[in-house]
LUMSE-599012 format. One record per residue (C-alpha): residue in one letter; x, y, z. Coordinates in steps of 0.5 Angstrom, whole numbers. Layout:
# residues N
<atom rest="a" c1="X" c2="Y" c3="Z"/>
...
END
This chain:
# residues 427
<atom rest="m" c1="277" c2="221" c3="197"/>
<atom rest="d" c1="275" c2="223" c3="190"/>
<atom rest="i" c1="274" c2="215" c3="189"/>
<atom rest="r" c1="269" c2="215" c3="195"/>
<atom rest="i" c1="265" c2="221" c3="192"/>
<atom rest="e" c1="265" c2="218" c3="185"/>
<atom rest="f" c1="263" c2="211" c3="188"/>
<atom rest="f" c1="257" c2="215" c3="192"/>
<atom rest="q" c1="255" c2="219" c3="186"/>
<atom rest="e" c1="255" c2="212" c3="181"/>
<atom rest="l" c1="251" c2="209" c3="186"/>
<atom rest="a" c1="246" c2="214" c3="187"/>
<atom rest="e" c1="245" c2="215" c3="179"/>
<atom rest="s" c1="245" c2="208" c3="178"/>
<atom rest="c" c1="241" c2="205" c3="183"/>
<atom rest="v" c1="238" c2="210" c3="189"/>
<atom rest="l" c1="235" c2="214" c3="184"/>
<atom rest="p" c1="232" c2="209" c3="179"/>
<atom rest="t" c1="230" c2="205" c3="185"/>
<atom rest="s" c1="226" c2="211" c3="188"/>
<atom rest="q" c1="223" c2="212" c3="181"/>
<atom rest="q" c1="221" c2="205" c3="180"/>
<atom rest="g" c1="218" c2="205" c3="187"/>
<atom rest="v" c1="213" c2="211" c3="186"/>
<atom rest="e" c1="211" c2="209" c3="179"/>
<atom rest="q" c1="209" c2="202" c3="182"/>
<atom rest="v" c1="204" c2="205" c3="187"/>
<atom rest="w" c1="202" c2="212" c3="185"/>
<atom rest="q" c1="196" c2="210" c3="182"/>
<atom rest="l" c1="194" c2="206" c3="189"/>
<atom rest="l" c1="196" c2="212" c3="193"/>
<atom rest="l" c1="192" c2="216" c3="189"/>
<atom rest="l" c1="186" c2="212" c3="189"/>
<atom rest="c" c1="187" c2="211" c3="197"/>
<atom rest="l" c1="187" c2="219" c3="197"/>
<atom rest="l" c1="180" c2="220" c3="193"/>
<atom rest="c" c1="177" c2="215" c3="197"/>
<atom rest="r" c1="179" c2="218" c3="203"/>
<atom rest="l" c1="176" c2="225" c3="200"/>
<atom rest="l" c1="170" c2="222" c3="198"/>
<atom rest="c" c1="168" c2="219" c3="205"/>
<atom rest="r" c1="169" c2="226" c3="208"/>
<atom rest="l" c1="163" c2="229" c3="203"/>
<atom rest="g" c1="156" c2="229" c3="205"/>
<atom rest="l" c1="154" c2="224" c3="201"/>
<atom rest="l" c1="149" c2="218" c3="202"/>
<atom rest="s" c1="153" c2="212" c3="205"/>
<atom rest="s" c1="151" c2="208" c3="199"/>
<atom rest="v" c1="154" c2="213" c3="195"/>
<atom rest="k" c1="160" c2="212" c3="199"/>
<atom rest="h" c1="161" c2="205" c3="199"/>
<atom rest="l" c1="160" c2="205" c3="191"/>
<atom rest="g" c1="165" c2="209" c3="190"/>
<atom rest="s" c1="170" c2="206" c3="195"/>
<atom rest="v" c1="168" c2="199" c3="192"/>
<atom rest="a" c1="170" c2="202" c3="185"/>
<atom rest="a" c1="177" c2="204" c3="188"/>
<atom rest="g" c1="178" c2="197" c3="190"/>
<atom rest="l" c1="176" c2="194" c3="184"/>
<atom rest="y" c1="180" c2="199" c3="180"/>
<atom rest="a" c1="186" c2="197" c3="185"/>
<atom rest="l" c1="185" c2="190" c3="184"/>
<atom rest="y" c1="185" c2="190" c3="176"/>
<atom rest="l" c1="192" c2="195" c3="177"/>
<atom rest="f" c1="196" c2="189" c3="180"/>
<atom rest="f" c1="192" c2="183" c3="178"/>
<atom rest="e" c1="188" c2="184" c3="172"/>
<atom rest="q" c1="184" c2="178" c3="170"/>
<atom rest="s" c1="186" c2="174" c3="176"/>
<atom rest="m" c1="182" c2="179" c3="180"/>
<atom rest="v" c1="176" c2="174" c3="179"/>
<atom rest="w" c1="179" c2="170" c3="184"/>
<atom rest="v" c1="178" c2="175" c3="189"/>
<atom rest="l" c1="171" c2="177" c3="187"/>
<atom rest="l" c1="169" c2="169" c3="188"/>
<atom rest="l" c1="172" c2="169" c3="195"/>
<atom rest="s" c1="168" c2="175" c3="197"/>
<atom rest="l" c1="162" c2="172" c3="194"/>
<atom rest="l" c1="163" c2="165" c3="198"/>
<atom rest="c" c1="165" c2="169" c3="204"/>
<atom rest="y" c1="158" c2="173" c3="204"/>
<atom rest="s" c1="154" c2="167" c3="202"/>
<atom rest="a" c1="157" c2="163" c3="208"/>
<atom rest="l" c1="155" c2="169" c3="213"/>
<atom rest="f" c1="148" c2="170" c3="210"/>
<atom rest="l" c1="146" c2="163" c3="210"/>
<atom rest="n" c1="148" c2="162" c3="217"/>
<atom rest="r" c1="146" c2="169" c3="219"/>
<atom rest="h" c1="141" c2="166" c3="225"/>
<atom rest="f" c1="146" c2="161" c3="228"/>
<atom rest="s" c1="152" c2="162" c3="233"/>
<atom rest="s" c1="157" c2="158" c3="230"/>
<atom rest="r" c1="158" c2="162" c3="223"/>
<atom rest="r" c1="166" c2="163" c3="224"/>
<atom rest="i" c1="166" c2="155" c3="224"/>
<atom rest="f" c1="162" c2="155" c3="217"/>
<atom rest="l" c1="166" c2="161" c3="214"/>
<atom rest="s" c1="173" c2="158" c3="216"/>
<atom rest="a" c1="171" c2="151" c3="213"/>
<atom rest="t" c1="169" c2="155" c3="207"/>
<atom rest="i" c1="175" c2="159" c3="206"/>
<atom rest="l" c1="180" c2="153" c3="208"/>
<atom rest="i" c1="176" c2="149" c3="202"/>
<atom rest="y" c1="178" c2="155" c3="197"/>
<atom rest="l" c1="185" c2="155" c3="199"/>
<atom rest="l" c1="186" c2="148" c3="199"/>
<atom rest="m" c1="183" c2="148" c3="192"/>
<atom rest="g" c1="189" c2="153" c3="190"/>
<atom rest="e" c1="194" c2="149" c3="193"/>
<atom rest="l" c1="192" c2="143" c3="190"/>
<atom rest="h" c1="193" c2="146" c3="183"/>
<atom rest="m" c1="185" c2="146" c3="182"/>
<atom rest="i" c1="186" c2="154" c3="180"/>
<atom rest="n" c1="192" c2="156" c3="175"/>
<atom rest="t" c1="198" c2="156" c3="179"/>
<atom rest="v" c1="201" c2="162" c3="176"/>
<atom rest="t" c1="195" c2="166" c3="178"/>
<atom rest="w" c1="194" c2="163" c3="185"/>
<atom rest="h" c1="201" c2="165" c3="187"/>
<atom rest="k" c1="200" c2="172" c3="184"/>
<atom rest="i" c1="195" c2="173" c3="189"/>
<atom rest="r" c1="198" c2="169" c3="195"/>
<atom rest="g" c1="200" c2="175" c3="199"/>
<atom rest="s" c1="193" c2="179" c3="199"/>
<atom rest="r" c1="189" c2="173" c3="199"/>
<atom rest="m" c1="191" c2="171" c3="206"/>
<atom rest="v" c1="188" c2="178" c3="208"/>
<atom rest="w" c1="182" c2="177" c3="204"/>
<atom rest="a" c1="181" c2="171" c3="208"/>
<atom rest="m" c1="182" c2="174" c3="215"/>
<atom rest="k" c1="177" c2="180" c3="214"/>
<atom rest="g" c1="172" c2="175" c3="213"/>
<atom rest="i" c1="174" c2="170" c3="218"/>
<atom rest="s" c1="174" c2="176" c3="223"/>
<atom rest="l" c1="168" c2="179" c3="221"/>
<atom rest="a" c1="165" c2="172" c3="223"/>
<atom rest="f" c1="168" c2="172" c3="230"/>
<atom rest="d" c1="165" c2="179" c3="231"/>
<atom rest="l" c1="158" c2="177" c3="229"/>
<atom rest="d" c1="158" c2="171" c3="234"/>
<atom rest="r" c1="161" c2="175" c3="239"/>
<atom rest="g" c1="156" c2="180" c3="238"/>
<atom rest="t" c1="161" c2="186" c3="237"/>
<atom rest="v" c1="158" c2="187" c3="230"/>
<atom rest="l" c1="150" c2="186" c3="231"/>
<atom rest="a" c1="148" c2="184" c3="224"/>
<atom rest="v" c1="151" c2="181" c3="218"/>
<atom rest="p" c1="152" c2="187" c3="213"/>
<atom rest="n" c1="149" c2="188" c3="207"/>
<atom rest="s" c1="152" c2="186" c3="201"/>
<atom rest="l" c1="155" c2="193" c3="199"/>
<atom rest="e" c1="158" c2="194" c3="205"/>
<atom rest="f" c1="161" c2="187" c3="206"/>
<atom rest="t" c1="164" c2="188" c3="199"/>
<atom rest="d" c1="167" c2="194" c3="201"/>
<atom rest="y" c1="170" c2="192" c3="207"/>
<atom rest="i" c1="173" c2="186" c3="203"/>
<atom rest="l" c1="175" c2="191" c3="197"/>
<atom rest="f" c1="177" c2="197" c3="202"/>
<atom rest="v" c1="182" c2="200" c3="197"/>
<atom rest="g" c1="187" c2="202" c3="203"/>
<atom rest="t" c1="188" c2="194" c3="205"/>
<atom rest="v" c1="186" c2="190" c3="199"/>
<atom rest="i" c1="193" c2="189" c3="196"/>
<atom rest="f" c1="198" c2="189" c3="201"/>
<atom rest="g" c1="194" c2="189" c3="207"/>
<atom rest="p" c1="194" c2="189" c3="213"/>
<atom rest="w" c1="188" c2="186" c3="216"/>
<atom rest="v" c1="183" c2="191" c3="219"/>
<atom rest="s" c1="177" c2="190" c3="223"/>
<atom rest="y" c1="170" c2="191" c3="221"/>
<atom rest="s" c1="169" c2="197" c3="226"/>
<atom rest="s" c1="176" c2="200" c3="224"/>
<atom rest="y" c1="173" c2="200" c3="216"/>
<atom rest="k" c1="167" c2="203" c3="218"/>
<atom rest="e" c1="170" c2="209" c3="222"/>
<atom rest="a" c1="174" c2="210" c3="216"/>
<atom rest="i" c1="168" c2="211" c3="212"/>
<atom rest="e" c1="164" c2="215" c3="216"/>
<atom rest="r" c1="168" c2="219" c3="221"/>
<atom rest="h" c1="174" c2="223" c3="222"/>
<atom rest="k" c1="176" c2="229" c3="218"/>
<atom rest="l" c1="182" c2="231" c3="215"/>
<atom rest="t" c1="188" c2="233" c3="219"/>
<atom rest="l" c1="195" c2="235" c3="220"/>
<atom rest="a" c1="197" c2="229" c3="224"/>
<atom rest="w" c1="194" c2="224" c3="219"/>
<atom rest="l" c1="198" c2="227" c3="213"/>
<atom rest="q" c1="204" c2="227" c3="217"/>
<atom rest="m" c1="203" c2="220" c3="219"/>
<atom rest="f" c1="202" c2="218" c3="212"/>
<atom rest="s" c1="208" c2="222" c3="210"/>
<atom rest="v" c1="213" c2="219" c3="215"/>
<atom rest="s" c1="211" c2="212" c3="213"/>
<atom rest="w" c1="212" c2="214" c3="206"/>
<atom rest="v" c1="219" c2="216" c3="207"/>
<atom rest="k" c1="221" c2="210" c3="211"/>
<atom rest="c" c1="218" c2="206" c3="205"/>
<atom rest="q" c1="222" c2="209" c3="200"/>
<atom rest="v" c1="228" c2="209" c3="205"/>
<atom rest="c" c1="227" c2="201" c3="206"/>
<atom rest="l" c1="227" c2="200" c3="199"/>
<atom rest="v" c1="233" c2="204" c3="197"/>
<atom rest="i" c1="237" c2="200" c3="203"/>
<atom rest="s" c1="235" c2="193" c3="201"/>
<atom rest="n" c1="236" c2="194" c3="193"/>
<atom rest="c" c1="242" c2="199" c3="193"/>
<atom rest="i" c1="245" c2="200" c3="200"/>
<atom rest="a" c1="245" c2="193" c3="203"/>
<atom rest="p" c1="249" c2="189" c3="197"/>
<atom rest="y" c1="254" c2="194" c3="197"/>
<atom rest="l" c1="255" c2="195" c3="205"/>
<atom rest="f" c1="261" c2="190" c3="206"/>
<atom rest="p" c1="264" c2="190" c3="199"/>
<atom rest="y" c1="266" c2="197" c3="199"/>
<atom rest="f" c1="267" c2="199" c3="207"/>
<atom rest="i" c1="270" c2="192" c3="209"/>
<atom rest="p" c1="273" c2="189" c3="202"/>
<atom rest="i" c1="272" c2="181" c3="202"/>
<atom rest="h" c1="276" c2="177" c3="199"/>
<atom rest="g" c1="276" c2="169" c3="198"/>
<atom rest="g" c1="271" c2="165" c3="202"/>
<atom rest="g" c1="270" c2="162" c3="209"/>
<atom rest="g" c1="270" c2="164" c3="216"/>
<atom rest="l" c1="269" c2="172" c3="217"/>
<atom rest="s" c1="267" c2="173" c3="209"/>
<atom rest="t" c1="262" c2="168" c3="209"/>
<atom rest="w" c1="258" c2="171" c3="215"/>
<atom rest="l" c1="259" c2="178" c3="213"/>
<atom rest="h" c1="256" c2="175" c3="206"/>
<atom rest="a" c1="250" c2="172" c3="210"/>
<atom rest="y" c1="249" c2="178" c3="214"/>
<atom rest="e" c1="248" c2="182" c3="208"/>
<atom rest="n" c1="243" c2="177" c3="205"/>
<atom rest="a" c1="239" c2="178" c3="212"/>
<atom rest="i" c1="239" c2="186" c3="212"/>
<atom rest="s" c1="237" c2="186" c3="205"/>
<atom rest="f" c1="231" c2="181" c3="206"/>
<atom rest="h" c1="229" c2="185" c3="213"/>
<atom rest="f" c1="229" c2="191" c3="209"/>
<atom rest="r" c1="224" c2="188" c3="204"/>
<atom rest="n" c1="220" c2="186" c3="209"/>
<atom rest="y" c1="220" c2="193" c3="212"/>
<atom rest="f" c1="219" c2="196" c3="205"/>
<atom rest="v" c1="212" c2="192" c3="205"/>
<atom rest="g" c1="211" c2="194" c3="212"/>
<atom rest="h" c1="211" c2="201" c3="211"/>
<atom rest="l" c1="208" c2="201" c3="205"/>
<atom rest="r" c1="202" c2="198" c3="208"/>
<atom rest="e" c1="202" c2="203" c3="213"/>
<atom rest="s" c1="202" c2="209" c3="208"/>
<atom rest="t" c1="196" c2="206" c3="204"/>
<atom rest="t" c1="192" c2="204" c3="210"/>
<atom rest="v" c1="193" c2="211" c3="213"/>
<atom rest="l" c1="192" c2="215" c3="207"/>
<atom rest="a" c1="185" c2="211" c3="206"/>
<atom rest="g" c1="183" c2="213" c3="213"/>
<atom rest="v" c1="185" c2="207" c3="218"/>
<atom rest="g" c1="190" c2="207" c3="223"/>
<atom rest="f" c1="188" c2="211" c3="229"/>
<atom rest="t" c1="186" c2="210" c3="236"/>
<atom rest="e" c1="181" c2="214" c3="240"/>
<atom rest="d" c1="181" c2="217" c3="247"/>
<atom rest="k" c1="175" c2="221" c3="248"/>
<atom rest="d" c1="176" c2="227" c3="243"/>
<atom rest="n" c1="183" c2="225" c3="242"/>
<atom rest="v" c1="185" c2="222" c3="235"/>
<atom rest="k" c1="192" c2="219" c3="235"/>
<atom rest="w" c1="194" c2="216" c3="228"/>
<atom rest="d" c1="199" c2="211" c3="231"/>
<atom rest="l" c1="199" c2="205" c3="226"/>
<atom rest="k" c1="205" c2="201" c3="226"/>
<atom rest="v" c1="206" c2="195" c3="222"/>
<atom rest="v" c1="214" c2="194" c3="223"/>
<atom rest="k" c1="219" c2="196" c3="228"/>
<atom rest="p" c1="226" c2="196" c3="224"/>
<atom rest="l" c1="230" c2="198" c3="230"/>
<atom rest="n" c1="227" c2="192" c3="235"/>
<atom rest="v" c1="229" c2="187" c3="229"/>
<atom rest="e" c1="236" c2="190" c3="228"/>
<atom rest="l" c1="238" c2="192" c3="235"/>
<atom rest="p" c1="234" c2="187" c3="239"/>
<atom rest="r" c1="233" c2="185" c3="246"/>
<atom rest="s" c1="231" c2="178" c3="245"/>
<atom rest="m" c1="228" c2="174" c3="239"/>
<atom rest="v" c1="221" c2="175" c3="243"/>
<atom rest="l" c1="222" c2="182" c3="241"/>
<atom rest="v" c1="224" c2="180" c3="234"/>
<atom rest="v" c1="218" c2="176" c3="233"/>
<atom rest="t" c1="213" c2="181" c3="236"/>
<atom rest="s" c1="216" c2="187" c3="232"/>
<atom rest="w" c1="217" c2="183" c3="225"/>
<atom rest="n" c1="209" c2="184" c3="223"/>
<atom rest="i" c1="205" c2="187" c3="228"/>
<atom rest="p" c1="198" c2="186" c3="225"/>
<atom rest="c" c1="199" c2="179" c3="222"/>
<atom rest="l" c1="205" c2="175" c3="224"/>
<atom rest="a" c1="203" c2="169" c3="220"/>
<atom rest="d" c1="203" c2="172" c3="213"/>
<atom rest="v" c1="210" c2="176" c3="213"/>
<atom rest="l" c1="214" c2="171" c3="209"/>
<atom rest="k" c1="208" c2="170" c3="204"/>
<atom rest="n" c1="208" c2="177" c3="202"/>
<atom rest="v" c1="215" c2="179" c3="202"/>
<atom rest="l" c1="218" c2="173" c3="198"/>
<atom rest="k" c1="216" c2="170" c3="191"/>
<atom rest="l" c1="217" c2="163" c3="192"/>
<atom rest="v" c1="213" c2="159" c3="188"/>
<atom rest="t" c1="215" c2="152" c3="189"/>
<atom rest="f" c1="213" c2="147" c3="195"/>
<atom rest="p" c1="220" c2="146" c3="197"/>
<atom rest="s" c1="220" c2="153" c3="198"/>
<atom rest="i" c1="214" c2="153" c3="203"/>
<atom rest="i" c1="218" c2="147" c3="207"/>
<atom rest="v" c1="224" c2="152" c3="207"/>
<atom rest="t" c1="220" c2="158" c3="209"/>
<atom rest="y" c1="217" c2="154" c3="215"/>
<atom rest="t" c1="223" c2="150" c3="217"/>
<atom rest="a" c1="227" c2="157" c3="218"/>
<atom rest="s" c1="220" c2="160" c3="222"/>
<atom rest="a" c1="221" c2="153" c3="226"/>
<atom rest="l" c1="228" c2="155" c3="228"/>
<atom rest="l" c1="226" c2="162" c3="229"/>
<atom rest="h" c1="221" c2="160" c3="234"/>
<atom rest="l" c1="225" c2="155" c3="237"/>
<atom rest="s" c1="231" c2="159" c3="239"/>
<atom rest="f" c1="226" c2="165" c3="242"/>
<atom rest="h" c1="222" c2="160" c3="246"/>
<atom rest="l" c1="229" c2="157" c3="249"/>
<atom rest="l" c1="232" c2="163" c3="250"/>
<atom rest="s" c1="226" c2="166" c3="253"/>
<atom rest="v" c1="226" c2="160" c3="258"/>
<atom rest="l" c1="233" c2="161" c3="259"/>
<atom rest="r" c1="233" c2="168" c3="261"/>
<atom rest="e" c1="227" c2="167" c3="266"/>
<atom rest="r" c1="231" c2="162" c3="269"/>
<atom rest="l" c1="237" c2="166" c3="270"/>
<atom rest="a" c1="233" c2="172" c3="272"/>
<atom rest="a" c1="230" c2="168" c3="278"/>
<atom rest="i" c1="237" c2="165" c3="280"/>
<atom rest="f" c1="241" c2="172" c3="280"/>
<atom rest="s" c1="235" c2="176" c3="281"/>
<atom rest="a" c1="236" c2="181" c3="275"/>
<atom rest="c" c1="233" c2="185" c3="270"/>
<atom rest="i" c1="235" c2="180" c3="264"/>
<atom rest="l" c1="228" c2="177" c3="262"/>
<atom rest="s" c1="226" c2="177" c3="254"/>
<atom rest="k" c1="222" c2="183" c3="255"/>
<atom rest="q" c1="224" c2="190" c3="259"/>
<atom rest="c" c1="222" c2="190" c3="266"/>
<atom rest="p" c1="218" c2="195" c3="269"/>
<atom rest="t" c1="221" c2="200" c3="273"/>
<atom rest="n" c1="217" c2="197" c3="279"/>
<atom rest="c" c1="220" c2="190" c3="278"/>
<atom rest="c" c1="222" c2="186" c3="284"/>
<atom rest="h" c1="229" c2="184" c3="282"/>
<atom rest="q" c1="235" c2="186" c3="286"/>
<atom rest="h" c1="240" c2="188" c3="280"/>
<atom rest="q" c1="237" c2="192" c3="275"/>
<atom rest="k" c1="243" c2="197" c3="272"/>
<atom rest="e" c1="249" c2="194" c3="274"/>
<atom rest="l" c1="254" c2="193" c3="269"/>
<atom rest="w" c1="254" c2="186" c3="269"/>
<atom rest="v" c1="246" c2="186" c3="268"/>
<atom rest="y" c1="247" c2="190" c3="261"/>
<atom rest="g" c1="253" c2="185" c3="259"/>
<atom rest="i" c1="248" c2="179" c3="260"/>
<atom rest="n" c1="243" c2="183" c3="256"/>
<atom rest="m" c1="248" c2="185" c3="250"/>
<atom rest="t" c1="250" c2="178" c3="250"/>
<atom rest="f" c1="243" c2="175" c3="249"/>
<atom rest="s" c1="242" c2="181" c3="244"/>
<atom rest="a" c1="248" c2="179" c3="240"/>
<atom rest="m" c1="245" c2="172" c3="240"/>
<atom rest="a" c1="239" c2="174" c3="237"/>
<atom rest="i" c1="243" c2="178" c3="231"/>
<atom rest="f" c1="247" c2="171" c3="230"/>
<atom rest="h" c1="240" c2="167" c3="229"/>
<atom rest="l" c1="237" c2="172" c3="225"/>
<atom rest="t" c1="244" c2="173" c3="220"/>
<atom rest="y" c1="244" c2="165" c3="220"/>
<atom rest="l" c1="236" c2="165" c3="218"/>
<atom rest="g" c1="237" c2="171" c3="213"/>
<atom rest="s" c1="243" c2="167" c3="209"/>
<atom rest="l" c1="237" c2="163" c3="206"/>
<atom rest="f" c1="234" c2="169" c3="202"/>
<atom rest="d" c1="239" c2="171" c3="198"/>
<atom rest="a" c1="238" c2="174" c3="190"/>
<atom rest="d" c1="239" c2="167" c3="187"/>
<atom rest="i" c1="233" c2="163" c3="191"/>
<atom rest="e" c1="228" c2="165" c3="186"/>
<atom rest="n" c1="232" c2="162" c3="180"/>
<atom rest="l" c1="233" c2="155" c3="184"/>
<atom rest="a" c1="226" c2="152" c3="182"/>
<atom rest="g" c1="226" c2="145" c3="185"/>
<atom rest="y" c1="233" c2="146" c3="189"/>
<atom rest="v" c1="231" c2="151" c3="194"/>
<atom rest="t" c1="232" c2="145" c3="200"/>
<atom rest="n" c1="239" c2="144" c3="197"/>
<atom rest="h" c1="240" c2="151" c3="197"/>
<atom rest="s" c1="238" c2="151" c3="204"/>
<atom rest="i" c1="242" c2="146" c3="206"/>
<atom rest="q" c1="248" c2="149" c3="203"/>
<atom rest="k" c1="248" c2="155" c3="206"/>
<atom rest="w" c1="247" c2="153" c3="213"/>
<atom rest="s" c1="253" c2="148" c3="212"/>
<atom rest="e" c1="257" c2="154" c3="209"/>
<atom rest="l" c1="256" c2="157" c3="216"/>
<atom rest="s" c1="257" c2="150" c3="220"/>
<atom rest="w" c1="250" c2="149" c3="222"/>
<atom rest="a" c1="252" c2="154" c3="228"/>
<atom rest="s" c1="245" c2="157" c3="230"/>
<atom rest="h" c1="243" c2="149" c3="231"/>
<atom rest="w" c1="249" c2="148" c3="235"/>
<atom rest="l" c1="248" c2="154" c3="239"/>
<atom rest="v" c1="241" c2="152" c3="240"/>
<atom rest="f" c1="243" c2="145" c3="242"/>
<atom rest="a" c1="248" c2="148" c3="247"/>
<atom rest="c" c1="243" c2="153" c3="250"/>
<atom rest="r" c1="238" c2="147" c3="251"/>
<atom rest="v" c1="244" c2="143" c3="255"/>
<atom rest="f" c1="246" c2="149" c3="259"/>
<atom rest="y" c1="238" c2="150" c3="261"/>
<atom rest="r" c1="238" c2="143" c3="263"/>
<atom rest="l" c1="244" c2="144" c3="267"/>
<atom rest="i" c1="242" c2="150" c3="271"/>
<atom rest="q" c1="234" c2="148" c3="272"/>
END
């Protein structure tokens, strides 16, 4: 018992406390800027003064995280606004702006922009691009009546709550943050809860997950159960890195004044970027995908992993393709089984008034738990790719992927194939 207490004390002193401290040190200035921007918007000042102050906060945040690389953000902002302004009398602004952004992104991917600089801003630039494109769509649909002036547009792109980590927010949500809603206890509580979750996820990723099985379930040798437990460790660490970024997004966005829904006079702060329990204890792969990054599923891996080689991109999208293939196949398989047995075993939980004959029988729970176990199995298999060594493998990331999956006997691929065969048999 003394050894166990000593272990936890050493873990707290050598990892938990330093990790928490570093987490605060890295983002406290950004959080302060978000709070100052929120307070500024509550003052009875002219809109132009609020926008200027908000732009200044966004520019300073950019400099804190990207330094001279921030010039490429400003260039993207200038290109987006120029495209919108030049096409302000046309109804296809979204097409022209999307093409402009695509050319800009291709320039970076083809190394016409310094590679180190380009990858330094790779996660955030997707959020900036999505803001511009979404505004163009809103203008074409008439949701936004006119092209904002240059100050408002710049403030939207550089809005301090989302300029670094995201998530994407609509132009109307940004306008409400600037112009409306007082400071409330619910707002402060939402920020506080998100920030605590953020820190907890960071500690779990850096300190708890790497020691999870070696301490509680000592692993010796390789192969078999040991290999799968190591893969699960990697998956947990990877997952909680994403949750950390997700809850950090929630924290900065809410602190700056975005992230609420309004029903008449009732304002509810309910922004959700990730739902960890839906991923770690999933009903289905569909639930995993929809809970992994709620505002923007496409940019998760870019924001979480710092992979800087073309083979890394191939591996990322290969893993993503396998994930989506497995959840689609399991989804249609469950639909077929639900129809055969008239049971509540669909990927998504049935409503209380569903027409299935069997809803709460023990065997129904057993089937749902089997599919949940299969989802965890697939996530462990995919998570084995993203271990601590991947950043040091340079051009050998593809070989790393093949090696990891070979160690696991390509089990997830075989399971997908088996499910496909079973589906064809019962179809």
